[in-house]
C-alpha positions in Angstrom: 0.1 0.1 0.0 1.4 3.5 -1.1 1.7 6.1 1.6 -1.0 8.1 -0.1 -3.3 5.3 0.4 -2.7 4.7 4.0 -5.7 5.0 6.4 -4.1 8.1 7.8 -3.5 9.7 4.4 -7.3 8.9 3.7 -8.6 10.3 6.8 -6.5 13.6 6.7 -7.9 14.1 3.0 -11.4 13.5 4.3 -11.0 16.1 7.0 -9.4 18.6 4.6 -12.3 18.1 2.1 -15.3 18.0 4.6 -14.0 20.3 7.4 -11.5 22.6 6.1 -12.0 24.7 9.2 -11.3 21.9 11.7 -8.9 22.7 14.7 -7.9 19.3 15.3 -8.5 15.7 14.0 -7.2 12.3 14.8 -7.6 8.7 13.5 -8.8 6.1 15.9 -9.7 2.4 16.2 -8.1 -0.3 14.2 -6.7 2.0 11.7 -4.7 4.0 14.2 -3.4 0.6 15.4 -2.2 -0.6 12.0 -4.7 -3.4 11.9 -7.0 -2.6 8.9 -8.3 -4.5 5.9 -9.5 -3.2 2.6 -13.2 -3.2 4.2 -12.0 -1.6 7.4 -13.9 1.7 8.2 -12.0 4.9 9.3 -12.9 6.3 12.9 -12.1 9.8 12.7 -12.5 12.2 15.5 -12.7 16.0 14.4 -12.6 19.1 16.5 -14.4 22.2 15.1 -14.5 25.7 16.2 -17.5 26.9 18.4 -19.3 28.4 15.6 -20.1 24.8 14.3 -22.1 22.0 15.9 -21.3 18.8 17.5 -22.7 15.5 15.9 -21.8 11.9 14.8 -21.9 11.0 11.3 -21.2 7.9 9.1 -20.2 8.9 5.5 -18.6 7.3 2.5 -15.4 9.1 1.4 -13.6 7.8 -1.7 -15.6 4.5 -1.5 -14.7 3.9 2.3 -16.9 4.2 5.2 -15.9 6.6 7.7 -17.5 7.2 11.3 -17.0 10.6 12.4 -17.1 11.9 15.9 -17.5 15.6 15.6 -17.3 18.1 18.6 -16.9 21.8 19.0 -14.0 22.7 21.2 -16.5 23.8 24.0 -18.8 20.8 23.7 -15.9 18.3 23.8 -15.8 18.1 27.7 -19.5 17.4 28.0 -19.1 14.7 25.4 -16.3 13.2 27.5 -18.6 13.2 30.5 -21.3 11.6 28.8 -19.0 8.7 27.8 -18.0 8.5 31.3 -21.6 8.4 32.6 -22.9 5.9 30.0 -19.8 3.9 30.7 -18.9 3.6 26.9 -15.4 5.0 26.4 -15.4 5.2 22.6 -14.6 8.8 22.6 -12.1 8.7 25.3 -10.3 5.8 23.8 -10.2 7.4 20.3 -8.6 10.6 21.9 -6.2 8.7 24.2 -5.0 6.1 21.6 -5.6 7.9 18.4 -3.0 8.9 15.7 -3.0 12.8 15.6 -3.8 14.1 12.0 -4.2 17.8 12.5 -3.6 20.2 15.4 -2.6 23.7 14.2 -3.4 25.6 17.4 -2.9 22.9 20.2 -6.7 22.2 20.5 -6.3 18.4 19.8 -3.5 18.1 22.5 -5.6 19.9 24.9 -8.4 17.4 24.0 -6.3 14.5 24.4 -5.2 15.6 27.9 -8.8 16.1 29.0 -9.7 12.6 27.5 -6.8 10.9 29.5 -7.8 12.9 32.7 -11.4 11.4 32.2 -10.0 8.0 31.6 -8.0 8.1 34.8 -11.0 9.2 36.6 -13.0 6.1 35.6 -16.7 5.9 34.8 -19.0 8.1 36.9 -20.4 5.9 39.8 -23.9 4.5 39.4 -26.3 5.7 41.9 -27.2 3.3 44.7 -30.0 0.9 44.2 -33.2 1.8 46.3 -36.2 0.2 47.3 -37.2 -3.3 46.1 -34.4 -3.5 43.5 -31.9 -3.0 46.4 -33.6 -6.0 48.3 -33.3 -8.4 45.5 -29.5 -8.0 45.8 
């Protein structure tokens, strides 16, 4: 596979094409770990200025599926807390273990520090069971 066909190169082209105003981007999942096949999707986290909106999208770019985790700089912390609260660390792990693609102003590195701090804190504790549910256990 040529460098211009690497998952990181594909992901960076995707970001430049769809989010030219991005302030940060990274490649996560199996592609960041170097374990892809021709049918693997790209997991791409994109940080946008606060003038945009946070969302999650699945798109096809140059024939390849890409799952996009899109957050504004301000909304990012809330998204991390949501991941901690629902005990699904997808976003936390993408930012912790992903491969940086774009970080012109340091926003991506600050987001990665926040994600690592949230991972170190662990999941938000579940509320204690009450009433008859507590008696069952």
